[in-house]
N, C-alpha and C positions, 0 to 999 in steps of 0.2 A: 775240393768239395765233391769228389767223385761219388760219394755215397749219398749226396743230398738230392732230393727230388722235389720239384715244383709240380703240383697236381693242379691242372687248370680245369675248372668246371664251367662250361659254357652252355649256351642254348637260348631259346626264345623266352620272351617274357611269360610268366605264369607257369612255366614248366616244372617249377619246384626246386630251383637252384639253391635258394637260401637254406631251406630245411635239409637238403641233401648235403650241402657243404658242411653244415653244422654236425650232422651225423658222422660224416667222414672225419672231421676235425676231432671229434670226441674219440673215435676209434684210434686215430693215430696220435692223440694227445698233443695237438698242435693248434695253430691259429689260422684265421681266415683273413685274406687280403681282398678287399672288394675291388672289382674291376667294373664298376658301374659309374658312368659319367655324370649321373644325377644324384646318386645316394651320397656323394661326397658333400653336398651342400646342406648345411644344417637347417636352412629355412624351408627346405622341401622335405616333407615327411610322408603324408598320405599318398600323394600322387607318384611317389617314387618307389612305393612298396618296400620301404626299408625294413630290415630285421626289427622285430619288436624289442622292447626293453628286456623282456624275458629271454629272447634269443641272444641278444647282445651280452646278457649276463652269463649265459651258458658257455659261450666260447668267445675268446678275445677276437674282435674285428678291427681291422684297420681301414682307413679311407672311408669311413662312414661318419658323417657330421664333422668332417675335418676341415672344411672350407666354407666360405660365405659366397653367396651368389654375386656379391659385389667385387669379388676378386677375379682377376683374369687367370684362367687355368685351362690348359689344353692337354692333348694326349702326349705331346713331347715332354712336358713338365711332369706329367703323371708317370711316364715311363722311367724317367730319372729318379723320381722320388720312390717309386715302388721298388726298383732294383736296389737302391740304397737300403731300403727297409728289408728286402729279401735277404741280402747278404748279412745284415745284422741279426735277423731272426734265425738264420741257418747256424748261428753260433749256439743256439739253444735247442733247435729241432732238426731232425733229419728230413722231415717232410713238411711242406707248407701247402696250403690251399689258396689258389687264386680263383676267385669266383665272380662271374658277372656276365652280362649280356652285351657289353660295349666292345665290339670287335676292334676298334681302333686302340682302345686302352690295352687290350690283350696283345695286339700286334706291337704296341710300343714297348711292352715288356720283353716280348720274344725277339723282336727284330730291331727296334729302335727307330726314333725319328730325330731329324735335325730340328733345331729351334725354328719356329715360324715367326717372323718379325711382327711386331705390333703394327696395325694399320689404323688409319683414321676411323674412329668409332662412328663417325657420321656416315661412312660408306655403308656399314651394316644397317644403321637406322633407315637410311634411304631405301635399301634393298627390302627390308622388312615391310616398309610402307608400300613399296611397289607390289610386293607379294599380296598384301592384304587388299589392295585396290584392284589389281589386275589378275591375280591368280598365279598358279605355278607355271603355266605355259610361257609367260613373259620371261621368267627366270631361266627356263630351259632354253629359249631362243637366245637370250643374252649370253649364256654360258657356251652355247653351241658356236657362237660367233667369236667369243674371246678365248675360249680354251677347248677346241674341238676334241682333243685327246682325252681329257678328263671326263668329258660327257659320256664316253664309252665305258667308263670304269666306276661310275657311281650310280646310286639309285636316283634316277631323274625325277621320281615322284616324291622324294624326300626334300621338303623346302629347306630344312636345316642344313643338309649337305650342299644343296645348291647355293644357298646364301654364303656358306663358309668358303666354298670354292671361288665364288664370284668376288667376295671381299678381298681375298688374297690376290687374285689376278689383277683386280682393279687397283688395289693399294700398293702392290709391289711390282706389277708389270710382268710377273712370271707365274707359271702354274704352281698350284699347291704341291704337285708331284715333285717339283724341284727340291722340296725340303724333306722328302722321304729318303732315308738312307739307301744308298746303292749297294752297300755291303752290310749284310745282316750281322747283328751282334752275335758273338760267340760267348757262351756261358760255361762256367765251371761247375754247373749242376745239370742234372737231367730234367727233362720236361715230359710230362705225360698229359695229353690233352683229351679230355672226356667231354663229349657233347651229349646233353640230355635231350631226348625227343619223345614225343607222344603222338598217337594217331591224330590227324588234323582236327577231327570233330571233337575229340576229347580235349585237346588243347584250347580250341575256340570256346568250348563250354566253360573251361576254367578261366579264360580271359574275361568272359562276360560276367561270371560269378564274382571274380575278384573286383571288377569295376563296380558292380552293385555294392559290394562290401566297402569299397573306398568311398562311394557316394554316401552310404549310410554312416560312415565314420567321419564325414565332414569334408569331402574333397572340394565341394563348391565353396564352402566357407574358407578353406585354406587358400584357394585360388583368389578369392575376394581380397584376402589380406595381402596377396602378392601382386595385385592388379597394377599398381603403380610402377612395378618393376618388370612389366610384361615384355619389354624390348630387350631385357638382359639376355645374354647368350644362354644362360642356365635354364631359362624358361621357354626356349624355342623347342618345345618337346610335346609329344602326345601326353594328354592328361591335364594340361593347363591351357594350351592355346584354344582348345575347343570351348572351354568355359569363358575365357577372355572374350572370344567372339560372341558368345551368348550374352555376356555383360554389355557388349557394345551394341546389342540389339540386332545382330545379324540373323539370329534364329531363336526359337523358344527353347525351354529347358529340355523338353522331350527330344528335340532334334539334337541338342548338345549331347545328351546321353547316348543317343544312337551313334553319333559321330565318335564319341569317346570309345565305344566298343569297336566300331568298324575300324578306326584308325589304329587301335591297339592290335587288332588282328592283322592288319596290314603291316604293322611294325614287326610283328612276330615273323611274318614271311620274309621281310627284309633281313632280319637277324639270321634266319635259317639259310638264306641265300649266301650271306657273307661267310658263315661258319662252314658251310658245306664245300666251299672252295678250298678249304684246308685239308689236304690229303692225309695229314697226320692226326686228324680228329677221329677219335674212336667213339662211335655213336651207341648209346645205351638207353634203355628205358629207366627212368629214375627209380622204379620199384625194384630194380635188380642191383641193390647196393652191395650184396654179398659178392656178386659176380665182379663188380667193379673193384672191390677191395682185393679180391683174388688177383685180378689183372694187375693192379698196382704193385702188390707184393711180388708177383712173378716178374714184372718188368724191373722192379727194384733189384731183385736178385741177379738178373742178367746184367744190370749195370755194374754190380759189385764184382762180377766174374770177369769183366773186361780188363 
């Protein structure tokens, strides 16, 4: 498959990845594979900023509404499933678009993960309750004691990452890093990684505007329908937890909205930090689609000449 190219479109939330990927897919007459760890869940719609029905009709998308929040699904499984699909679709297309903001999902496709064993679900539930009662600091201290190496390599202000690392080390006795492949996957197709970025103020304005639109479209009502499943792994995410806490009486609606916006902006910073560690990521303004198409065509030509 030397002439086949996987085009990865990454970047922070609200930067415009979905519309950009659709435009790119139309140009290359191909399909989009989502690399978003929440858009796969059919029960989550408004809070995950899924492509609209119109957008889904424009270009074929994969891994959108493909699973239920009641299923156990992680980056390792996604990596296997996505690569299987990629090889199948390369029989029909020379180029494919992998688009999303979930760094672990993209890493699973590019590098691979070993299977992480199932652990007692009560461990996660206990950690979630501990977080809700005592805050993120307690989780940080616990992980610092149990797995001092991983604490250096994850976002210690992200409770989802802390809880995931803790439940693995508590449930298996070893660090989650033990399940990451030591030898990266080798692919029979080329990979081009494009990171979309905007000036910080512009990005933050877009995040706030999108959150206002989500709320107008019924985000609080969607979260209410999901409240009884709030401890599920799929719902340990920005956009729902703030509303669950509001429903629990921890603060009022105005404060929930403020936190929704603030935490979304913080999430975008974490995404950028993750992706900027990748030296192979080519950073572009999403408005410069012609420049990116030219780059892809140029790199594709160089692959053919090898």
